[in-house]
N, C-alpha and C positions, 0 to 999 in steps of 0.2 A: 503493500499499500503506499503510495507517494504521500509525502507531506500534504499535498493539495487536497487529498481524500480524507485526511485525518480530521477528527472532530475533537476539540477540546473545551472543558468547561474552564473558563478564565476567572469568572466570579460568581458568587452563589450566596443567597440570603433567605433565611426565613424569619418571620416575625415570631415572637413568643405567641404560642396558640393559647386561646382562653376567650373570656367574654370582653367585649369592646362597646359599651353601650354609646360612647362618646364619638366613635369613629365609623364611617361608612366604608364601602368596599374600595372605594378609590383611595381614601386615606391610607388603608391597610396595604393595597397594592402598591401605592407610590412609595411608601416606606420600604416596602422590600425591594423594589425595582431601584432606587437610589442606593440602597445599601449594596446591592449585587454589583452595580456599577463601580461604586467606590471599592469594593472588594477586588474587582477586575482591574482597577487603575485606568478606566476609560470613562467616557460621557456618552450622552445620547447622540452626539454628532459622529460618533464611531459605528453606531448601530445601523444595520442595513434593513432590518426586518424585526416587526415586533408581533409576536403571537401571544395573545392574552386569553386565559381561560376563566369563566364564571358560570356558574349553573343557574343560582337563584336571584341574580340581580336584575338591573333595568334593562341590560343589553348594550351593544356598542361599548364594552368596557375599556377595550384597547384605546380608543380615541379618547374616552374620558381621562384614561391615566397619562396619556401624551400632554393633555392640558396641564397637568401637574409637574411632568417631568421634562418636558420638552417636545415641541411639534416641529418635526423636522422633514415631513412630508413623505416619509418612508411608509411601505405598504404594511398594513395592520391585517392580521387574521384573528378574528374572534372564534374561539374554540369552545364547543360544548359536547362533551364525550363520557358523561356520567362521572364515576370516580376516577376514571382514567384520564380526566380533562387536562391536568397539569402536564402528565406525561406526554399528550397528544401535542399539546403547545410547544413543548421541548422539541418533540419529533418534527414538528412543522418548521421550527427555526433551523433545525439541523438539516432538513431536506432542501431548505432555500440555499444554504451553504454548499451543500453537496451539488445542487444544482448550478452553481457557479454565479448565482445572482447577486450574492454578497459575500463578504469575508467575515462578517461578524453579525450576530443575532441575539435578541433578547426574547425570553419566554418568561411569563409570569402567570401564576394561578391564585385566584383570592375567593374567599367565601365568607359570608356572614351567617352562621348557621347555629349559634347558641340559642336555645329554646325552640329549636325547629320540631322536635320529637324524632322518633324513629321512622325513616322515610320508606315508602313503598318503592317497588322496582322503577316505577316510571317517574319518581321524583315527588310524588304526592303521598297522601296517607294510605291507609288500608281500603278495604271497599267500602262504598258509598251506602249501600243498602243491600236488603237481601228479600226483596220482595218475590212472591211466588207468582210472578207475572212476567211473561216473555217481553222484554222491551229491547228490541234491536238498536244499537247505538254505535255508529262508527265500526271500523274494520273488524275489531275483535268483538264488540258488542253484537255483531250480526249473527254470530254463533252463539255465544252466551259467555257471561264472565266465568272465568276459572277460579278466581280467588274463593276458597273455602269449600269449593267442590272436588276439585282433584289435586288439591294442595294449595300452595299459595305464592303470590308475588310480593308479598310483604318482606322486606328485607330481614328482620329478625327471623321469621318463620322459614324463608328460603334457605338461608345459612344453618338454621338448625337441621333442617332436612338433610343438606349436604353432609354435615358431620355425622348424623345417624345412618346415613346410607353408606358412608365409609366404614363405619364400625359394622354394620350388616355384612358387607362384603368382605372385609379383611379380619374383623374381630378385635378384642383388645381394648376397645374405647369403653368409657364409662363417665359419668357425670363429674367424678372426682378427677379424672384424666383432664378433661378439657378446662377444668377450674384450675388445675396446675399450670396449664399453659398461660392462663391470665395472671397467676400468682407470679410467674416469671416476669412477664411484661410490666406489671405494677412495680416488681422489684427493680427492675431495669431503669424505670422512670425516675426513680429517686436521685439518679446521676445527671438527669437531663433538666437543666435550668429552664429551658423553652418548652418543656411539656405543659399541658393544661393542668394535669394532676401529676403530683410528685409524691404521692402517698403510698408506701408499702401497705399491702394488704394481705392478711393471713388467708390460709385456704378456707378456715372456717367462715370468716366474713365474706369471702367470695360466695361460697356455696349457699350461705345463710341470707343472702341478699334477695332482692325481688327478682322473681322468675320472670323473664320476658318472653322467651320461646325455649322450651327444654331442648337441650341442655344448657342454654345460655341465660345467666343471671344478668343483672344490670351491669356489674363490673366486667363482664366478659363480653360486652357490646362496645363498638368504637363510641367515642365520647364526641358529641357535636359540639363544635366551638367556632370561633372566629379566627382567622388567620391568614397569611399569604406567603408565597415564596416565589423567588425569581432567579434566573440564572442567565448569564452571558455565555454565549458559546462562540467558538472562533475557529476558523480553519488552521490546519497544520502550518501551512505555508505563511499565515498572516503571525500565527504565534511566533514563528522564527524571527520576525522583526521587531518583537517586543523585548522588553528588558529581561535580564537573567532571572530576576525575582518573579516576574509574571511568569515566565516558563516552568520555574521550580513549583510555584503553587497550582499551575493548571493540571488538571486531571482529565486523563484521556478517556473518551466515550469509545470503548472498543466494540459495543453493540448497542443499537437503537432499534427496537423492534415493537410493532403495533400489530395486534391481531383482533379478528372478530370470529364470531362462530362460524364454522363450516356447518352446511345443511346436515341436519339430523332429525328425525323425527320428534323427539322428545324435547328438543329445544324451540320448537314452533309453540310450545305450550309453558313449560316452565324452565327458568333460566339454569345454565350450565357453566359453572365456573372453572370446570377442569380442562376440558378440551382445548379450548383457546389459550389456557396459560401453559400446558404442556408443549402446544404448537410454538408458542412464544419463547419459551426457554429453550427449546431444540434449536430454533432458529438463532437464538442469541448466543448460545455456546458455539455454534458453527461459525457465526460471523465474528466472534471474539478470538476464536481459536484457544478457548481455554474450556474446562470442565468443571463440574460442580466441586470436585476435591480441590481445586485451585482457589475457591472463594475463601477470603478472610472474614467476611460478614455479609449478612442478607438482611435488607429490610424489606420484608413482605406484607402483602395487604390483609393484616389481621383484623378486618371489620367486625369479626366475631372470634371467639376463641377456636370454634369449630372451623373457621376458614383457614386459620394458621395451620392446624393439623393437616388438612388436605394439601395444603400449597407445599408442605415439606416434599410430598409426594410429587405433586404436579412440577416442581422446579427441581426435580431429580437429586434432591438433597439427600434422599435414601433410595434404597430399592423399592420397586412397585409393591405397595402392601405394607411398606415397612415404617410407616410415619410413627406409630404408637411405639416401637422399638427405639427408633430414632430419637424420639423425645424422652423416653426413659433412661436412655444413655447419657443424659446431661448435655448432649451435643449442642442444643440452641440456645443454652445459657451462655452468659457473656465470657465465662471462663471455659466454655466447651470447645468442641473441635469446629463447629460452624454456628458462631454466634448469630442469633435470629432476633431482630428487633431490639437491639440495645438501646434504642431510642426510648423504648417503652411501648412502641407500637401505636396503633390507632386507638387501642383501648385505654392508653394513658396519655400519650403525646397529644392525641385529639384528631380529629378528621374533619376539618374545614375542606368539604370534598374537592375543590379544584385545585387547592394548595397541595393536597397530599402527594401527588406524584412527583413535584419537585422537591417537597420537604424530605421525602424518602431518599432522594438523591443527595440533597444537602447533608444529611447524616452521614452517607457513605462518603462524600467527598472530605469530610471533616476528619474522618478516621485516616483516610488515605493521605491527607496532607499532615497528619499527626497534629491536629488542632482540636481534639474532641475532648481535652480536658480529663476530669476524673473518670470517664467512661471509656477513654481510648482503647482500642484494641491495638495491642503492640505488634508493630511491624505489619500492619495492613497493607497490602499492595494490590488486592482485587477484591471488588464488592459487586453485588448484585442488588437492584432496586426493582421491585415489582409491585404494580397496582392493577386492580381489576374493577371495571365498572359494569353493572348489570344492564344488559340491553344488546349485545355485551361487547365490552372493549377491554383488551389486555395490553398493558405496557410493560416491557422489560428492557432495562437498561444494565449494560455491563461496563464498569468504571474500573480503570486502572491507574495507579500511582505514577507520577512523571518520574522518568530517569534523570532529568536534569539536575 
């Protein structure tokens, strides 16, 4: 791969995740963008494309951000791709550089989500009613609503089903096992000052909390909150013209993959988080020229404790069907063989939907730079960031430490 084909993250930032009643999405996004530019040592004048992701806001978020950080006439892509929105924004900026349209791009994801409740797969709530009357409505309503009849498209229920299905297929799962995954992530969060929640929780507290959708209690669900994250990406050729310090802190994007569901009968009705993640992981390892054993840490989409377990398998962190043994071995703890979600994950760090894809990458970058403070994974050289949004979209990025 020639330098012109290489893509590097030059600067990156995430806000502290939490509740910001006095700030709107433009405030939060602008904070992340300006800090990412400062981290990169560049200005908006250097940026050739802006890709901005936001799901729940007013629309046209990219242009609104520009009014705060600098309007230079560059193309703006407003991105909406469920929980993979941030990763999709980054992928958009990367594609523009790979196409030769510019040598530096900016991606940002932002969301105001505190108090939004647990979302349905379409971004709304659960079912709106259950009348015993056939009322055709739209493409899906023309047949009949599926929610509550053959399963659910409500987020907690969907991921509860996915975890239970894995247990039925391979065995070894239990309510306590899934709670232990959450215990790990809440423990990890105590070292992350930017997490929405940094409280260690005991297994008894997690299992004794409010049941949302068995086997996930409230602490086992992603924490809705406000936040933003932004990244500056640059071509390898452009990076060579920058300072030695910029080159040293740059992080190589060895793989950038985005997938959606292939056709299968089941996913026409109920979401499938497995197939497109397996496909994305396979493509990412091939593109990066690395394998799961080369990973020093992983930030995966643990929107629920059940999701983390199945993604151990989907991302090939273990052999097929081996996710329970993988977890029980201690591998995904921060002092284990393959640390997973040392940030605290979505259950503790928080999940402002559109920001998450870039925030996961922020975490990896800081370990590869040696800038992760108390939670630093020593000697980290290769990391994988994963997000999935139902509907469905999956983003996987593999990142490597600079040799400069």
